[in-house]
C-alpha positions, -999 to +999 in steps of 0.1 A: +000+000+000+011+035-007+021+060+019-012+072+034+004+103+049+008+117+014-029+115+006-055+142+012-081+135+039-109+135+012-091+107-007-087+087+025-124+090+033-133+079-002-110+049+001-124+040+035-160+041+021-149+020-010-131-006+010-159-008+035-183-015+006-159-041-008-156-058+025-194-060+030-198-074-005-171-100-001-186-111+033-220-115+017-205-134-012-185-157+011-215-164+033-236-173+002-210-195-013-200-213+019-236-219+030-246-238-002-257-272+009-247-301-012-219-281-029-184-294-024-159-266-022-121-271-023-103-261+008-085-233-009-118-215-015-122-208+022-086-198+025-090-174-005-119-157+011-102-154+045-070-140+028-090-114+009-110-104+039-079-101+060-063-077+034-094-055+033-096-054+071-060-045+074-063-017+048-093-003+066-074-003+099-045+016+084-068+042+068-087+047+101-055+050+120-043+077+096-075+096+097-075+094+136-039+107+136-049+138+116-077+148+141 
């Protein structure tokens, strides 16, 4: 990820909103896919979702920390 200290507050807020939406969509998708009964999913599918969710959550934390630091 780029240096967040170089970005304008407005850009950080836009990214925060966008990442929050992405996280929510991914969680809904994951829940839908993983709750399909009778559908066998390879083990790497769960790991893929968890990795993507982790990256999004980490990015959100970094942006929130930068915004908090500026207040």
